[in-house]
C-alpha positions in Angstrom: 20.8 -37.4 7.0 18.2 -35.2 5.3 18.2 -31.5 5.7 15.2 -30.3 7.8 12.9 -27.8 6.2 11.9 -24.7 8.1 8.2 -24.9 9.2 7.5 -21.6 7.4 9.2 -22.6 4.2 7.1 -24.5 1.7 8.4 -26.2 -1.4 8.1 -23.7 -4.3 6.7 -25.4 -7.4 5.1 -22.4 -9.2 8.4 -21.0 -10.4 10.1 -22.2 -13.6 13.1 -21.2 -15.9 12.8 -17.9 -17.7 12.8 -17.7 -21.5 16.1 -16.5 -22.9 14.5 -16.1 -26.4 11.6 -13.9 -25.2 11.7 -10.1 -25.9 10.7 -9.6 -22.3 13.7 -8.8 -20.1 14.9 -11.7 -17.9 14.5 -9.7 -14.6 11.0 -8.7 -15.6 10.1 -12.4 -16.2 11.4 -13.2 -12.7 9.3 -10.3 -11.2 6.2 -11.4 -13.1 6.5 -15.0 -11.9 6.9 -14.2 -8.3 4.1 -11.6 -8.3 1.8 -14.1 -10.2 2.5 -16.8 -7.5 1.6 -14.2 -4.8 -1.6 -13.2 -6.5 -2.6 -16.8 -7.0 -1.8 -17.6 -3.4 0.9 -20.1 -4.3 3.4 -18.1 -2.3 1.9 -17.3 1.1 2.1 -14.3 3.3 5.3 -14.6 5.5 6.6 -17.6 3.5 10.3 -17.7 3.0 11.6 -17.6 -0.6 14.4 -19.9 -1.7 17.9 -18.5 -1.3 19.4 -16.4 -4.0 21.6 -19.2 -5.4 18.5 -21.5 -5.4 16.5 -18.8 -7.2 19.2 -18.6 -9.8 19.0 -22.3 -10.3 15.2 -22.3 -10.6 15.0 -19.5 -13.0 18.2 -20.4 -15.0 19.3 -16.8 -14.6 22.4 -15.0 -13.3 22.7 -13.7 -9.8 22.7 -10.1 -11.2 19.3 -10.8 -12.8 17.7 -12.4 -9.8 19.1 -9.7 -7.4 17.7 -6.9 -9.7 14.3 -8.5 -9.6 14.4 -9.1 -5.8 15.4 -5.5 -5.2 12.5 -4.3 -7.3 10.1 -6.5 -5.4 11.5 -5.3 -2.0 10.9 -1.7 -3.1 7.4 -2.5 -4.2 6.7 -4.1 -0.8 5.9 -7.5 -2.2 8.8 -9.2 -0.3 11.1 -8.1 2.6 14.5 -9.1 3.7 15.2 -10.3 7.3 18.8 -10.3 8.4 20.1 -13.8 9.2 16.8 -15.4 8.1 16.1 -14.7 4.4 13.5 -13.1 2.2 9.8 -13.4 3.0 6.6 -12.7 1.2 5.5 -9.5 3.0 1.8 -9.0 1.9 -1.4 -10.8 1.2 -2.2 -11.5 -2.5 -3.6 -8.4 -4.3 -6.4 -8.3 -6.7 -5.0 -8.3 -10.2 -6.8 -5.7 -12.3 -5.5 -7.0 -15.6 -7.7 -8.8 -18.1 -11.1 -10.4 -17.6 -10.5 -12.5 -14.5 -13.0 -11.6 -11.8 -12.3 -10.5 -8.2 -14.4 -13.4 -7.0 -12.3 -16.0 -8.9 -9.0 -14.5 -7.8 -10.0 -14.6 -4.2 -11.1 -18.2 -4.5 -7.9 -19.2 -6.2 -5.8 -17.6 -3.5 -7.8 -19.3 -0.7 -9.2 -16.0 0.6 -12.9 -16.7 1.2 -15.0 -14.2 -0.9 -18.3 -13.0 0.5 -20.7 -10.5 -1.0 -23.0 -7.9 0.5 -25.7 -7.0 -2.0 -26.3 -3.3 -1.5 -28.7 -2.7 -4.4 -30.5 -4.7 -7.1 -32.9 -2.6 -9.1 -34.3 -2.3 -12.6 -34.7 0.8 -14.8 -34.7 1.8 -18.5 -31.8 3.8 -19.9 -32.7 7.4 -20.6 -30.4 9.9 -22.4 -28.4 10.6 -19.3 -27.9 6.9 -18.6 -27.1 6.2 -22.2 -24.4 8.9 -22.3 -22.7 7.8 -19.0 -23.0 4.0 -19.4 -23.0 3.5 -23.2 -26.2 1.5 -23.6 -28.8 2.6 -26.2 -31.7 4.8 -25.0 -34.6 2.5 -24.0 -32.4 -0.5 -23.0 -33.9 -2.3 -19.9 -31.1 -2.5 -17.4 -30.3 -4.0 -14.1 -28.3 -2.0 -11.6 -26.2 -4.1 -9.2 -24.2 -2.7 -6.3 -22.1 -5.0 -4.2 -19.4 -5.0 -1.5 -16.9 -7.7 -1.9 -15.0 -9.0 1.2 -12.0 -11.3 1.4 -11.8 -13.3 4.7 -14.3 -10.7 6.1 -12.2 -7.7 5.1 -13.8 -5.3 2.6 -11.7 -5.0 -0.6 -14.0 -3.5 -3.3 -17.3 -1.8 -4.1 -18.7 -2.8 -7.5 -21.5 -1.0 -9.3 -22.6 -2.8 -12.5 -25.2 -2.3 -15.2 -26.2 -5.1 -17.5 -29.1 -5.6 -20.0 -31.9 -7.4 -18.5 -32.6 -9.1 -21.8 -29.2 -10.9 -21.4 -29.3 -11.6 -17.7 -31.8 -10.8 -15.0 -30.0 -12.2 -11.9 -31.6 -13.0 -8.5 -30.2 -11.9 -5.2 -29.1 -15.4 -4.5 -27.2 -15.5 -7.8 -25.2 -12.4 -7.0 -24.3 -13.4 -3.4 -23.2 -17.0 -4.2 -21.2 -16.4 -7.4 -19.5 -13.8 -9.5 -21.2 -11.6 -12.1 -18.5 -12.6 -14.5 -19.4 -16.3 -14.1 -23.1 -15.6 -14.6 -22.3 -13.6 -17.8 -20.1 -16.4 -19.1 -23.0 -18.8 -19.0 -25.2 -16.6 -21.2 -25.6 -16.8 -24.9 -23.4 -13.8 -25.3 -20.4 -14.3 -23.0 -17.6 -11.7 -22.4 -15.1 -11.4 -25.2 -13.3 -8.1 -24.7 -13.0 -5.4 -22.0 -12.0 -1.7 -22.1 -10.6 -0.6 -18.8 -9.8 2.8 -17.3 -8.1 3.1 -13.8 -7.6 6.3 -11.8 -7.0 7.4 -8.3 -10.0 9.3 -6.7 -11.0 10.7 -3.3 -13.6 8.4 -1.7 -17.0 9.6 -0.7 -17.9 9.3 3.0 -20.1 6.3 2.1 -17.2 4.6 0.3 -14.9 5.2 3.3 -17.5 3.6 5.6 -17.9 0.5 3.3 -14.2 0.0 2.7 -13.3 0.8 6.3 -10.8 3.6 5.3 -10.0 7.0 6.7 -11.4 10.0 4.8 -8.9 11.9 2.5 -7.0 8.8 1.5 -7.3 8.1 -2.3 -8.8 4.9 -3.6 -8.6 3.3 -7.0 -11.5 3.7 -9.4 -11.9 1.2 -12.3 -14.4 1.8 -15.1 -14.8 -1.3 -17.3 -16.9 -1.9 -20.4 -17.3 -5.6 -21.3 -18.3 -6.5 -24.9 -19.4 -9.8 -26.5 -17.8 -11.2 -29.6 -19.9 -9.0 -31.9 -18.7 -5.8 -30.1 -22.0 -5.3 -28.3 -21.8 -3.8 -24.7 -23.0 -6.3 -22.2 -21.7 -4.9 -18.9 -20.7 -1.5 -17.6 -19.1 -1.5 -14.2 -17.6 1.2 -12.0 -15.5 -0.5 -9.2 -13.7 1.1 -6.3 -10.8 -0.7 -4.6 -8.9 -0.4 -1.4 -5.5 0.4 -2.9 -3.7 -2.0 -0.5 -5.7 -4.9 -2.1 -5.2 -4.1 -5.8 -2.5 -4.2 -8.4 -2.5 -3.7 -12.1 0.2 -5.3 -14.3 1.0 -4.5 -17.9 3.8 -5.7 -20.3 4.5 -3.5 -23.4 6.6 -4.8 -26.2 8.3 -2.5 -28.8 5.7 -1.8 -31.5 8.5 -1.2 -33.9 8.7 -5.0 -34.1 5.0 -5.1 -35.1 3.8 -6.9 -31.9 1.4 -4.1 -30.9 0.5 -2.9 -34.4 
């Protein structure tokens, strides 16, 4: 007689054995795998994780390693323990601020329908002040694009981008129906590298209104400069995120081994 599966437990296929030869600690690899599955929507909100012995089997890791990773994720609020039931995913997927993957593509991948409110699409030429703050040469014709991104109708980010009109002069329909990242990737000078700065800031009244947040609660500000393969700036964006919808991940390896030199 086959064992019946709980209706809120789905087969977990996104997890795989950790690497015992990697310089990344085993428990960190477990954490990264589970968080990545949550971000990609492969582990759903309220879904039960496999039992601890089953996780040990899946990861090929000791109980101490798995328990350390699970405890860390519980403290982070990614998962929660329910007595007599098991361990559940406790939050919706967050936007991953690492790398060049767009908010739009992440929401699509996690089955959270992205929609865009285009708040501003205007053209201007960079003067000295704009050149100093944005990084484009004086005299560069620029497009200013301000958007509000929603996930399943819930506001998650405000994005203010500046791009050279000689590279891309998007229409309103382009910006509502697709991501700016996708549009830039289809140009003759696609994104190659990004420099990113993230900080907590107090929101303006307008940002509170757009993100549906109470005043006085910090939000996350991201400044990102995107360059083509020749090192030419092709996009300067200042994005503001509801902190409940955003995460940033980083792995640092000992530079003494030459990995980061």
